Phi, psi and omega in degrees: 000149177239149176244135171220129180247113177272102192222133182283000176267358195245085172079176178297338191249006179053041180205156166239135180241135181228133178262133184246155174282346188280160182275326188222163176301310185303323184286329187287321177287324175297321182294323178268003187313315184238044178286152180295323187226089189304310181307311175287330175296310180297315180289328173291324183287315186257352176083007179191166174280106186271123187301107168087353183295330178289347183297333183287324178290330179290322181296333180310301179289325184281329190246003176070027191297130171287136172306122183301131171268338185221163174298329171295319176294320179289322176299311175306317185292314183302310180297333180269336190226344177282119185284120168227161169258104186148180188268190184296329181289349181280356178242103188238104190238138170224190187294333195238351185204157173233129180228120182231140173244135179207194172193156195250022183070007171249302184222156165291145180222154177210151176217154198219138163246126177233128177275167192297331187287328176290319178297328181277332187273339181225064174290332176293349181248340191242344189310306181306319185299323185270353186286142174246162177293139349270169167287150185291145187251358178296151174228156183254198177289164187298138177206165182265159175224137172230115188299148180264356181224155192294146179230160178262110175285133184249110180248175004285161181287158176273189184250000178284160178268061189197162167230137172250139179253132177251111181250130182235104172270076187229165182198160175222016168205185185295328173292075198252012165247144186047062176275328194235122168291139184294148178258155187230135177249083183293142184079017185225132163267176188293327180295325178270004177293319180302310183305316184298320180290321181303325183280344185273158172252120181300143181243177186286354177271355184285133166292155172316308183307311178303316177301318175299303180309313181297316176299333186257010162277125181278152182303336182261005187280133175240021171214158183277341189303315181302320181291320180291327170294329174281328180293325178289343172257010179293130190286351180279351182269040169251022173070000188255350175202168187297154189267008185215155175246182177289109183261140174300150174298312184297127181304315177304320179289316182303312187295312180303324177285323179293315179297321177300313175303318183287326173292344177246026182292131171237136183256111176263175170066026175062041173277135185233088182292339176291352177265350180306156170250127187222122167233136177226121175253190181296320186235004183215131174233125187226116180238128165261098189259116181290126178242346186193140176288334176283307191257010169070231187250160174236149190240138170244139179221130179238125174205155181252170184297346173295300182302314186303319186288333176283328181235064187294322177293322181292322181294317181292321182290328177291323178296314182291328182297322181282337190267329186209141182296326188260109179295338179268357185295139173268358175268162178245150174294148178278000000 
C-alpha cells in the first residue's frame, strides 16, 4: 500500500510518498489502533507529521473506540473522530483507498492511502502522485495524446502537429489545491513555444504565470529554458504579493518592463531562487521554484504531446493533479 501527503511544506514536489507493508487501509488503521503515542506513531510510519491524522488514534483511548472490523465501521469512526477542516465529503473512504482534504488555517492539504490494486488499476490517475523528482524526459515515436480532463486552450493555434500543455501548481492564498486549470497551446511543440508566446496577445483566460512567462521570453530566445530561469528570479513569486503587474500587450514593451523589474528584484519571505530545481529537455520542462522557507516550492511543468504520448499515464495524472484535489474523483473542478 502507498501513502501520499500533498503538502506545501514537503520538498521540491510538495508531497511525501511512503510505501507501507499493509495490504489495505483498514489493516493500517487496525495496526495502529491502540498505539501508545499516536503523534509519534503516525510520524514514524509516514515520515512526517500529517495534519490531524493522529486525532483518530487519540480518540481510541479517550472515547474507548472499538477496533474496526469492516471498512464501514472505520468510515463511521473517521467521520466521527478524524479531525479535518471541512465537511463530510472531505473524508472519502472505500474498500481500496482513503482520500482526505483539510487545511491548517494557512494552506489546503490532502493525504491519501491507496492499496496496490488501486495503483495498478488507475495509473492514469495516480502515476504522478507516486513520482519523485525529476520526471523522466525520454520520448518515443510520434503518437497522439488526448487529455482526459478539461484544459484551457490558448489560441490562436500554431502550425505544428503537436500541443504544448502548461501545468502551474501554484497558489497565492490558503485555498491552494487545484487552483489553475491546465493550459493548452494547440499546434505548438515545446521548442516552438517561445516564438509562439511572443506572437500571442494575452487574453482574460491567461493565468498570471503565463503572463510573466511570456514577458520574460527574450526576442532572441529560441528555447524556453532562459525564460524559465528568469521566471525563477521574478520577485513576484514570493507568496506575499501578486506575481504580475499591468503588462503591455506588445511583447517588446512587456519584455522591456519585465526585465526592468527583474533587475530590481528583492526576495522577501525567505525566498531563495538558488535552491530551485530546473530541468529542460526537448519536450519537457520542469521547474520546482523555491518561494518560501515556510511554504517551500511551487511547481511548473511544460510538456508537449510528444512527451505526453510517451508517458500517457504520467501526463494524464499530472493534468488531473492540477485539476482536482482527489485523483480518484469522477467530477471535474469548475
